[in-house]
Residue, then its C-alpha position, 0 to 999 in steps of 0.5 A: x684355312x682362312x675359309x673357315x673364318x667368317x665374320x662381318x668384319x675383317x676376320x675374327x676378333x674377340x671385340x672385348x665386351x661387344x663381341x657377338x658370338x652369333x655373328x661369328x662362325x669358326x670351324x673347330x679346326x681353327x686353333x686359338x693362336x691362328x685367330x690371335x687368341x692366347x692365354x697370358x702365360x702363352x703370351x709372356x713365354x713367347x721367345x725370339x724365333x718362335x713360330x705362330x700361325x696367325x691370320x692378319x686380315x686387311x681393313x676393307x675400306x668400303x666397310x670401314x672408311x678411314x675418315x669421319x664425316x666432315x663437321x659441316x655435313x653432320x647436321x645435314x646427314x644426321x647419324x640417327x636418320x638411317x633412311x636419308x643416309x642409305x638413299x644418299x649413298x645408294x646402298x640398299x639396306x637389304x644388301x650385305x653392306x646395308x645389313x652391316x651398316x644397320x647393325x652399327x646403328x642398332x649397336x650404337x642405339x643400344x649404348x646411347x646414354x651410357x657413360x663408359x661406352x660411346x659410338x664416336x662419329x667424329x674426332x672431337x667426340x672420340x677425343x672428348x670421351x678419351x679425355x674424360x676417361x683419363x681425367x684432366x692434365x693427362x696427355x694421351x696417344x694411341x697405339x695400333x697394330x701396324x703391318x706396312x708391308x702386308x698387302x694381301x690377307x694371308x694365313x701364314x707362320x710368323x716368327x717372333x722377333x722379340x719378346x712382348x713389350x708391355x705398354x704401361x698405362x694405368x688407364x686404357x681406352x680401346x676403340x674399334x671401327x664399326x662398318x658404316x658409310x663413314x668412320x664410326x668408332x666404338x670406344x669403351x672403358x671399364x675400370x672394374x676390369x683390369x687389362x694389360x697391353x703389349x707390343x709383339x714384333x713378328x715377321x711372316x715366314x713366306x712373305x717377310x711381311x713385318x707386323x708390330x701387333x698390339x695385344x690386349x690382355x684381360x685379367x678377368x673374364x668373369x664378365x663374359x658369358x659362360x659359353x663364350x668362344x674364349x673358354x672353348x678355344x683356350x680351354x680356360x675357366x671363367x675368371x681366367x685371363x685371356x689375350x687377343x691381337x688387335x687388328x688393323x684399325x683397332x686402336x688403344x688410347x693410352x695415357x702419358x704421365x706428363x703435364x698439360x693435357x691433350x694428344x701426344x705425338x704418336 
């Protein structure tokens, strides 16, 4: 079943507003639940013991390194000088990995200068963007999908261990890793489109892999193109809500209503 899913990242993802449908080829045999895509009603009605067939891909560290480039090297290897980076890391631009990295450069160049989006190439730039989005005197932390026992990407049935638990945060800042030589995160915030976030506990039926999945729901899909995959897979109309599971590595920054400002313990 997994062979039906092809994507430049780990598998399938809605990728919020940066989703590029022409990068993804999904057979019509794939069902929405199998790629972690649900309606709001479906998510809210999940109950203990319910089975969900889902594919949880494992992060490819050769495409999505977990570490930012150390500050002392950022001036030596500037993000805007792709030729130097490809030569330094010995990656041919025409190779599959090189093309993925070039795609990141093009995507980041297209949002350069925007106030609601950023390609964070350092922890400081990411935290600066998040802090500006939340405002002063707001503590924040991040949440992410975790599956500590999952060692092999496998399509299997998962049993729901508990109803979805909503994560309350007036503002949210999702950040998605982009393929590159070192860690690069696309972070965005748009207060015009309301979202809700949930945690969903699951266990694999065959492998007993435990997963605590982060699910983000968009309450309005009017900003998506009319032929977006969401409408075709869920069978909903434009403007309807939709929810999608965040994969390993995707994070959501949420605010905590405490004084002081900064990063709270996760």
